[in-house]
C-alpha positions, 0 to 999 in steps of 0.5 A: 533518496526521496525518489527511491522511497517514492518508487518503493512505496508505490510498488509496495502499494500496488503489490498490496492492492493486488494481494488485497484483491486476491484475498477479497476474491478468496473471501467471496468464494467462501473461505472463512480463514487462511492458513499459513502452514510455515508459520503455524497460523490460521487467521480469519480472512476479514482480519487479513483484509483489514490489515491489508487495507490499513497497510495499503492506506499507509503506503498511499499516504506515504507516496502522496507525502513523498511526491511533494519533494519532487522539484516540479511538484514543489513548483506547482505547490508554490514551495519554491519560486520560479527562476 
């Protein structure tokens, strides 16, 4: 179960980073706001960047926490003794 959560959190973190880089590029080209027509929203680009950065940080922290449950990492951190 932990492996699945770890894989999903890493994939989510990578996709969020790609989206973050894309939105940062759009902002650097001069777009002050992003429109989401299906939702009827117009959001300032810096707000989207901050939200993506917070989400990215949470996903990386979750992945770092879940790595501790892998057996070889437990051995490295000293949580289990050698056989």
